[in-house]
DRENTORKOL-3810 file (N, C-alpha, C; in nm, 4 decimals):
REM DRENTORKOL-3810
@n.u->-3.1626; n.v->-3.9388; n.w->4.9022; ca.u->-3.0512; ca.v->-4.1068; ca.w->4.8339; c.u->-2.9941; c.v->-3.9440; c.w->4.7480
@n.u->-2.8405; n.v->-3.9463; n.w->4.6918; ca.u->-2.7785; ca.v->-3.8689; ca.w->4.5076; c.u->-2.7763; c.v->-3.9615; c.w->4.4821
@n.u->-2.7819; n.v->-3.8688; n.w->4.3804; ca.u->-2.8254; ca.v->-4.0085; ca.w->4.2612; c.u->-2.6976; c.v->-4.0815; c.w->4.1844
@n.u->-2.6677; n.v->-4.1873; n.w->4.1473; ca.u->-2.4925; ca.v->-4.2325; ca.w->4.1525; c.u->-2.5096; c.v->-4.2157; c.w->3.9831
@n.u->-2.3589; n.v->-4.1810; n.w->3.9668; ca.u->-2.3378; ca.v->-4.1699; ca.w->3.8177; c.u->-2.2722; c.v->-4.2865; c.w->3.7485
@n.u->-2.3230; n.v->-4.3984; n.w->3.6800; ca.u->-2.1899; ca.v->-4.4399; ca.w->3.5910; c.u->-2.1212; c.v->-4.3419; c.w->3.5750
@n.u->-1.9908; n.v->-4.4938; n.w->3.4495; ca.u->-1.8833; ca.v->-4.4297; ca.w->3.4317; c.u->-1.9649; c.v->-4.2960; c.w->3.2473
@n.u->-2.0852; n.v->-4.3029; n.w->3.2146; ca.u->-2.0849; ca.v->-4.3340; ca.w->3.0585; c.u->-2.1864; c.v->-4.1744; c.w->3.1182
@n.u->-2.3132; n.v->-4.2155; n.w->3.2388; ca.u->-2.3818; ca.v->-4.0805; ca.w->3.2573; c.u->-2.2660; c.v->-3.9055; c.w->3.3513
@n.u->-2.1093; n.v->-4.0146; n.w->3.4040; ca.u->-2.0754; ca.v->-3.8899; ca.w->3.4854; c.u->-2.0097; c.v->-3.8748; c.w->3.4121
@n.u->-1.9923; n.v->-3.8590; n.w->3.2456; ca.u->-1.9154; ca.v->-3.7708; ca.w->3.1444; c.u->-2.0408; c.v->-3.6816; c.w->3.0571
@n.u->-2.0919; n.v->-3.7711; n.w->3.0626; ca.u->-2.2294; ca.v->-3.6762; ca.w->3.0250; c.u->-2.3074; c.v->-3.5434; c.w->3.1375
@n.u->-2.3218; n.v->-3.6034; n.w->3.2326; ca.u->-2.3083; ca.v->-3.3970; ca.w->3.3488; c.u->-2.1840; c.v->-3.3637; c.w->3.3853
@n.u->-2.0740; n.v->-3.4397; n.w->3.3738; ca.u->-1.9541; ca.v->-3.2894; ca.w->3.4141; c.u->-2.0184; c.v->-3.2253; c.w->3.2818
@n.u->-1.9975; n.v->-3.2700; n.w->3.1475; ca.u->-1.9757; ca.v->-3.1686; ca.w->3.0321; c.u->-2.1465; c.v->-3.1354; c.w->2.9967
@n.u->-2.2381; n.v->-3.1252; n.w->3.0653; ca.u->-2.3689; ca.v->-3.0861; ca.w->3.0660; c.u->-2.4025; c.v->-2.9435; c.w->3.1386
@n.u->-2.3912; n.v->-3.0227; n.w->3.2256; ca.u->-2.3633; ca.v->-2.9031; ca.w->3.3290; c.u->-2.3051; c.v->-2.7133; c.w->3.4245
@n.u->-2.2931; n.v->-2.6536; n.w->3.4288; ca.u->-2.1968; ca.v->-2.5182; ca.w->3.4362; c.u->-2.1053; c.v->-2.6184; c.w->3.5691
@n.u->-2.1539; n.v->-2.6017; n.w->3.6591; ca.u->-2.1147; ca.v->-2.6907; ca.w->3.7941; c.u->-2.1535; c.v->-2.8299; c.w->3.8453
@n.u->-2.0883; n.v->-2.8779; n.w->3.8757; ca.u->-2.0808; ca.v->-3.0728; ca.w->3.9370; c.u->-2.0236; c.v->-3.0638; c.w->4.0295
@n.u->-2.0032; n.v->-3.1076; n.w->4.1671; ca.u->-2.0129; ca.v->-3.1891; ca.w->4.2877; c.u->-1.9843; c.v->-3.3164; c.w->4.2517
@n.u->-1.8789; n.v->-3.3940; n.w->4.2625; ca.u->-1.9043; ca.v->-3.5730; ca.w->4.2357; c.u->-1.8796; c.v->-3.5870; c.w->4.3746
@n.u->-1.9315; n.v->-3.6217; n.w->4.4827; ca.u->-1.8992; ca.v->-3.6616; ca.w->4.5784; c.u->-1.8605; c.v->-3.8645; c.w->4.5171
@n.u->-1.6708; n.v->-3.8971; n.w->4.6403; ca.u->-1.6146; ca.v->-4.0600; ca.w->4.5277; c.u->-1.7306; c.v->-4.1425; c.w->4.6552
@n.u->-1.7537; n.v->-4.2639; n.w->4.6959; ca.u->-1.7380; ca.v->-4.2773; ca.w->4.7980; c.u->-1.7218; c.v->-4.4850; c.w->4.7491
@n.u->-1.8065; n.v->-4.5083; n.w->4.8722; ca.u->-1.8211; ca.v->-4.6702; ca.w->4.8805; c.u->-1.9490; c.v->-4.6974; c.w->4.9839
@n.u->-1.9287; n.v->-4.7230; n.w->4.9488; ca.u->-2.1385; ca.v->-4.8067; ca.w->5.0635; c.u->-2.1066; c.v->-4.7898; c.w->5.2323
@n.u->-1.9568; n.v->-4.8994; n.w->5.1865; ca.u->-1.8554; ca.v->-4.9451; ca.w->5.4017; c.u->-1.8563; c.v->-4.8386; c.w->5.4819
@n.u->-1.8477; n.v->-4.7428; n.w->5.3886; ca.u->-1.7751; ca.v->-4.5899; ca.w->5.3950; c.u->-1.8095; c.v->-4.4712; c.w->5.4926
@n.u->-1.8535; n.v->-4.4920; n.w->5.6813; ca.u->-1.9345; ca.v->-4.4516; ca.w->5.7683; c.u->-1.9510; c.v->-4.2880; c.w->5.6670
@n.u->-1.7766; n.v->-4.2765; n.w->5.6426; ca.u->-1.8326; ca.v->-4.0961; ca.w->5.6694; c.u->-1.8770; c.v->-4.0893; c.w->5.5516
@n.u->-1.8781; n.v->-4.1602; n.w->5.3860; ca.u->-1.9469; ca.v->-4.1385; ca.w->5.3009; c.u->-2.0860; c.v->-4.1114; c.w->5.3419
@n.u->-2.0595; n.v->-4.1966; n.w->5.4009; ca.u->-2.2759; ca.v->-4.2681; ca.w->5.4508; c.u->-2.3756; c.v->-4.0510; c.w->5.4627
@n.u->-2.2400; n.v->-4.0714; n.w->5.6137; ca.u->-2.2825; ca.v->-3.8772; ca.w->5.6740; c.u->-2.2637; c.v->-3.7655; c.w->5.5856
@n.u->-2.1395; n.v->-3.7846; n.w->5.5012; ca.u->-2.0945; ca.v->-3.6530; ca.w->5.4161; c.u->-2.2353; c.v->-3.6802; c.w->5.2857
@n.u->-2.3324; n.v->-3.8031; n.w->5.2549; ca.u->-2.4238; ca.v->-3.8152; ca.w->5.1529; c.u->-2.5033; c.v->-3.7036; c.w->5.1936
@n.u->-2.5447; n.v->-3.7433; n.w->5.3347; ca.u->-2.6911; ca.v->-3.5717; ca.w->5.4414; c.u->-2.6592; c.v->-3.4835; c.w->5.3342
@n.u->-2.5359; n.v->-3.4482; n.w->5.4178; ca.u->-2.5425; ca.v->-3.2269; ca.w->5.3732; c.u->-2.5950; c.v->-3.2662; c.w->5.2522
@n.u->-2.4264; n.v->-3.3043; n.w->5.1842; ca.u->-2.4904; ca.v->-3.2724; ca.w->5.0551; c.u->-2.6637; c.v->-3.3099; c.w->4.9917
@n.u->-2.7243; n.v->-3.4356; n.w->5.0283; ca.u->-2.8416; ca.v->-3.4125; ca.w->4.9730; c.u->-2.8764; c.v->-3.2761; c.w->5.0174
@n.u->-2.8479; n.v->-3.1744; n.w->5.1616; ca.u->-2.9417; ca.v->-3.0945; ca.w->5.1950; c.u->-2.8325; c.v->-3.0252; c.w->5.1224
@n.u->-2.7581; n.v->-2.9521; n.w->5.0671; ca.u->-2.6987; ca.v->-2.8598; ca.w->4.9369; c.u->-2.8164; c.v->-2.8841; c.w->4.8220
@n.u->-2.8081; n.v->-2.9772; n.w->4.7562; ca.u->-2.8489; ca.v->-3.0329; ca.w->4.6489; c.u->-2.9769; c.v->-2.9027; c.w->4.6675
@n.u->-3.0631; n.v->-2.9952; n.w->4.7672; ca.u->-3.1832; ca.v->-2.8752; ca.w->4.7372; c.u->-3.1718; c.v->-2.7252; c.w->4.7942
@n.u->-3.0627; n.v->-2.6947; n.w->4.8507; ca.u->-3.0188; ca.v->-2.5705; ca.w->4.9457; c.u->-3.0027; c.v->-2.4163; c.w->4.7631
@n.u->-2.8840; n.v->-2.4996; n.w->4.6761; ca.u->-2.8474; ca.v->-2.5022; ca.w->4.5488; c.u->-2.7793; c.v->-2.5665; c.w->4.4442
@n.u->-2.9767; n.v->-2.5773; n.w->4.4955; ca.u->-3.0205; ca.v->-2.6435; ca.w->4.3177; c.u->-2.9969; c.v->-2.5534; c.w->4.1660
@n.u->-3.0163; n.v->-2.4781; n.w->4.1586; ca.u->-2.9780; ca.v->-2.3446; ca.w->4.0517; c.u->-2.8544; c.v->-2.3122; c.w->4.0318
@n.u->-2.7214; n.v->-2.3053; n.w->4.1364; ca.u->-2.5645; ca.v->-2.2994; ca.w->4.1070; c.u->-2.4842; c.v->-2.3918; c.w->4.0416
@n.u->-2.5238; n.v->-2.5412; n.w->4.1015; ca.u->-2.4209; ca.v->-2.7398; ca.w->4.1658; c.u->-2.5470; c.v->-2.8264; c.w->4.1002
@n.u->-2.5295; n.v->-2.8717; n.w->4.0722; ca.u->-2.5688; ca.v->-3.0360; ca.w->4.0890; c.u->-2.5018; c.v->-3.1243; c.w->4.1438
@n.u->-2.5922; n.v->-3.2006; n.w->4.2489; ca.u->-2.4304; ca.v->-3.2808; ca.w->4.3206; c.u->-2.5409; c.v->-3.4195; c.w->4.3048
@n.u->-2.4033; n.v->-3.5186; n.w->4.2973; ca.u->-2.4659; ca.v->-3.6646; ca.w->4.2125; c.u->-2.2235; c.v->-3.7525; c.w->4.2581
@n.u->-2.3107; n.v->-3.9001; n.w->4.3695; ca.u->-2.2046; ca.v->-3.9191; ca.w->4.3954; c.u->-2.0922; c.v->-4.0353; c.w->4.2421
@n.u->-2.0705; n.v->-4.1076; n.w->4.2705; ca.u->-2.0293; ca.v->-4.1908; ca.w->4.1592; c.u->-1.9475; c.v->-4.3262; c.w->4.2949
@n.u->-1.9659; n.v->-4.4207; n.w->4.2854; ca.u->-1.9518; ca.v->-4.5374; ca.w->4.3957; c.u->-1.7857; c.v->-4.5990; c.w->4.3291
@n.u->-1.7139; n.v->-4.6080; n.w->4.4228; ca.u->-1.5799; ca.v->-4.6316; ca.w->4.3252; c.u->-1.5435; c.v->-4.7782; c.w->4.3388
@n.u->-1.6424; n.v->-4.8414; n.w->4.4666; ca.u->-1.7154; ca.v->-5.0021; ca.w->4.3670; c.u->-1.7785; c.v->-5.0118; c.w->4.2454
@n.u->-1.8145; n.v->-4.9236; n.w->4.1946; ca.u->-1.9254; ca.v->-4.9760; ca.w->4.1172; c.u->-1.8653; c.v->-4.8954; c.w->3.9215
@n.u->-1.7485; n.v->-4.8062; n.w->3.9372; ca.u->-1.7238; ca.v->-4.7527; ca.w->3.8802; c.u->-1.5939; c.v->-4.7164; c.w->3.9103
@n.u->-1.4815; n.v->-4.8448; n.w->3.9580; ca.u->-1.3804; ca.v->-4.7968; ca.w->3.9090; c.u->-1.2504; c.v->-4.6820; c.w->3.8595
@n.u->-1.3185; n.v->-4.7007; n.w->3.6631; ca.u->-1.2039; ca.v->-4.5638; ca.w->3.6047; c.u->-1.2363; c.v->-4.5040; c.w->3.6618
@n.u->-1.3823; n.v->-4.4390; n.w->3.6725; ca.u->-1.3788; ca.v->-4.3499; ca.w->3.7188; c.u->-1.2739; c.v->-4.2494; c.w->3.8080
@n.u->-1.2775; n.v->-4.3125; n.w->3.9209; ca.u->-1.2144; ca.v->-4.2951; ca.w->4.0647; c.u->-1.0569; c.v->-4.2892; c.w->4.0136
@n.u->-1.0283; n.v->-4.3499; n.w->3.9070; ca.u->-0.8560; ca.v->-4.3896; ca.w->3.8667; c.u->-0.8423; c.v->-4.2600; c.w->3.8233
@n.u->-0.8829; n.v->-4.2767; n.w->3.6814; ca.u->-0.8870; ca.v->-4.1980; ca.w->3.6401; c.u->-0.8521; c.v->-3.9723; c.w->3.6853
@n.u->-0.9140; n.v->-4.0503; n.w->3.8353; ca.u->-1.0001; ca.v->-3.9225; ca.w->3.8996; c.u->-0.8327; c.v->-3.9177; c.w->3.9921
@n.u->-0.7714; n.v->-4.0239; n.w->3.9679; ca.u->-0.6627; ca.v->-4.0180; ca.w->4.0990; c.u->-0.7065; c.v->-3.9804; c.w->4.3022
@n.u->-0.8169; n.v->-4.1104; n.w->4.2496; ca.u->-0.9028; ca.v->-4.0811; ca.w->4.3831; c.u->-0.8503; c.v->-4.1571; c.w->4.4794
@n.u->-0.7345; n.v->-4.1154; n.w->4.5897; ca.u->-0.6740; ca.v->-4.2608; ca.w->4.6934; c.u->-0.8052; c.v->-4.1942; c.w->4.7825
@n.u->-0.8705; n.v->-4.1666; n.w->4.9309; ca.u->-0.9112; ca.v->-4.1718; ca.w->5.0539; c.u->-1.0868; c.v->-4.1480; c.w->4.9694
@n.u->-1.1840; n.v->-4.1946; n.w->5.0393; ca.u->-1.2745; ca.v->-4.2513; ca.w->5.0579; c.u->-1.3172; c.v->-4.0863; c.w->5.2050
@n.u->-1.4002; n.v->-4.0144; n.w->5.2105; ca.u->-1.4643; ca.v->-3.8945; ca.w->5.0871; c.u->-1.3770; c.v->-3.8233; c.w->4.9926
@n.u->-1.3949; n.v->-3.9055; n.w->4.8566; ca.u->-1.3493; ca.v->-3.7039; ca.w->4.8176; c.u->-1.4488; c.v->-3.6386; c.w->4.7001
@n.u->-1.4977; n.v->-3.5803; n.w->4.7832; ca.u->-1.5577; ca.v->-3.4441; ca.w->4.6966; c.u->-1.4954; c.v->-3.4062; c.w->4.5404
@n.u->-1.4888; n.v->-3.3402; n.w->4.4370; ca.u->-1.3926; ca.v->-3.3313; ca.w->4.2759; c.u->-1.5535; c.v->-3.2533; c.w->4.2334
@n.u->-1.5044; n.v->-3.0592; n.w->4.2494; ca.u->-1.6094; ca.v->-2.9934; ca.w->4.1973; c.u->-1.5281; c.v->-2.9504; c.w->4.0399
@n.u->-1.6797; n.v->-2.9650; n.w->3.9362; ca.u->-1.5211; ca.v->-2.9826; ca.w->3.8398; c.u->-1.6924; c.v->-2.8792; c.w->3.7828
@n.u->-1.5882; n.v->-2.7682; n.w->3.7561; ca.u->-1.7034; ca.v->-2.6670; ca.w->3.6383; c.u->-1.6631; c.v->-2.6348; c.w->3.4662
@n.u->-1.7572; n.v->-2.6600; n.w->3.4144; ca.u->-1.7764; ca.v->-2.6441; ca.w->3.2955; c.u->-1.7047; c.v->-2.7183; c.w->3.2632
@n.u->-1.7361; n.v->-2.8752; n.w->3.2983; ca.u->-1.6402; ca.v->-3.0339; ca.w->3.2159; c.u->-1.5007; c.v->-3.0488; c.w->3.2707
@n.u->-1.4317; n.v->-2.9671; n.w->3.3583; ca.u->-1.3508; ca.v->-2.9678; ca.w->3.3852; c.u->-1.3187; c.v->-2.9596; c.w->3.5547
@n.u->-1.1495; n.v->-3.0223; n.w->3.6087; ca.u->-1.2042; ca.v->-3.0605; ca.w->3.7474; c.u->-1.1525; c.v->-2.9487; c.w->3.8203
@n.u->-1.2524; n.v->-2.8729; n.w->3.9255; ca.u->-1.1755; ca.v->-2.6685; ca.w->3.9619; c.u->-1.0629; c.v->-2.7426; c.w->4.0604
@n.u->-1.1851; n.v->-2.8114; n.w->4.2345; ca.u->-1.1004; ca.v->-2.8092; ca.w->4.2905; c.u->-1.1913; c.v->-2.9468; c.w->4.3013
@n.u->-1.0786; n.v->-2.9544; n.w->4.4507; ca.u->-1.1870; ca.v->-3.0871; ca.w->4.5276; c.u->-1.1078; c.v->-3.0946; c.w->4.6698
@n.u->-1.2054; n.v->-3.2035; n.w->4.8332; ca.u->-1.1793; ca.v->-3.2037; ca.w->4.8516; c.u->-1.1508; c.v->-3.3090; c.w->4.9519
@n.u->-1.1304; n.v->-3.3647; n.w->4.9942; ca.u->-1.1362; ca.v->-3.5411; ca.w->5.0838; c.u->-1.1573; c.v->-3.4921; c.w->5.2120
@n.u->-1.2420; n.v->-3.6327; n.w->5.2603; ca.u->-1.2536; ca.v->-3.6065; ca.w->5.4033; c.u->-1.4443; c.v->-3.5573; c.w->5.4260
@n.u->-1.4984; n.v->-3.5749; n.w->5.5363; ca.u->-1.5455; ca.v->-3.5146; ca.w->5.5805; c.u->-1.6250; c.v->-3.3709; c.w->5.6054
@n.u->-1.6418; n.v->-3.2494; n.w->5.5819; ca.u->-1.6400; ca.v->-3.1751; ca.w->5.6082; c.u->-1.7838; c.v->-3.1235; c.w->5.6867
@n.u->-1.8243; n.v->-2.9730; n.w->5.7418; ca.u->-1.8845; ca.v->-2.9221; ca.w->5.7628; c.u->-2.0084; c.v->-2.9204; c.w->5.6601
@n.u->-2.0967; n.v->-2.9177; n.w->5.7123; ca.u->-2.1878; ca.v->-2.8418; ca.w->5.5789; c.u->-2.1887; c.v->-2.6527; c.w->5.5031
@n.u->-2.1309; n.v->-2.5801; n.w->5.5968; ca.u->-2.0992; ca.v->-2.4704; ca.w->5.5881; c.u->-1.9660; c.v->-2.4448; c.w->5.5587
@n.u->-1.9007; n.v->-2.5357; n.w->5.5503; ca.u->-1.8356; ca.v->-2.4739; ca.w->5.4981; c.u->-1.7785; c.v->-2.5570; c.w->5.3970
@n.u->-1.8344; n.v->-2.7028; n.w->5.2697; ca.u->-1.8222; ca.v->-2.7468; ca.w->5.1951; c.u->-1.9485; c.v->-2.5817; c.w->5.0388
@n.u->-2.0242; n.v->-2.5828; n.w->5.2372; ca.u->-2.1460; ca.v->-2.4866; ca.w->5.1077; c.u->-2.0622; c.v->-2.3041; c.w->5.0067
@n.u->-1.9333; n.v->-2.2818; n.w->5.1490; ca.u->-1.9167; ca.v->-2.2082; ca.w->5.1690; c.u->-1.7889; c.v->-2.2172; c.w->4.9620
@n.u->-1.7446; n.v->-2.3511; n.w->5.0388; ca.u->-1.6307; ca.v->-2.4047; ca.w->4.8158; c.u->-1.6833; c.v->-2.3523; c.w->4.7549
@n.u->-1.8082; n.v->-2.4352; n.w->4.7846; ca.u->-1.9325; ca.v->-2.3826; ca.w->4.5983; c.u->-1.9075; c.v->-2.2753; c.w->4.6300
@n.u->-1.9763; n.v->-2.1366; n.w->4.6602; ca.u->-1.9889; ca.v->-2.1081; ca.w->4.6814; c.u->-1.8999; c.v->-1.9354; c.w->4.5942
@n.u->-1.7442; n.v->-2.0099; n.w->4.6205; ca.u->-1.6045; ca.v->-1.9273; ca.w->4.6330; c.u->-1.6388; c.v->-1.9576; c.w->4.4323
@n.u->-1.6209; n.v->-1.9988; n.w->4.4488; ca.u->-1.6275; ca.v->-2.0817; ca.w->4.2517; c.u->-1.6501; c.v->-1.9651; c.w->4.2051
END
């Protein structure tokens, strides 16, 4: 299970780490669940490169609103505290890994 960030932790972590991937999702979203399994595997493989967390849009709607998250799941890649890139929907693990490695 990915570590879920609330509003305070969200801002702390995107500023603390060089590269952070945030998965925005909800418990009722099946694609979000499937994506979480892939991201858990990637978080182990790429631990030294990227930190991966999740934001539950139902528990932390202010963060989802601030970053215009309208589609679930949405992944936003933050570099040095700023949004670098984003992807929506479910993707293959290799696609996500390549996306992260090309930052």
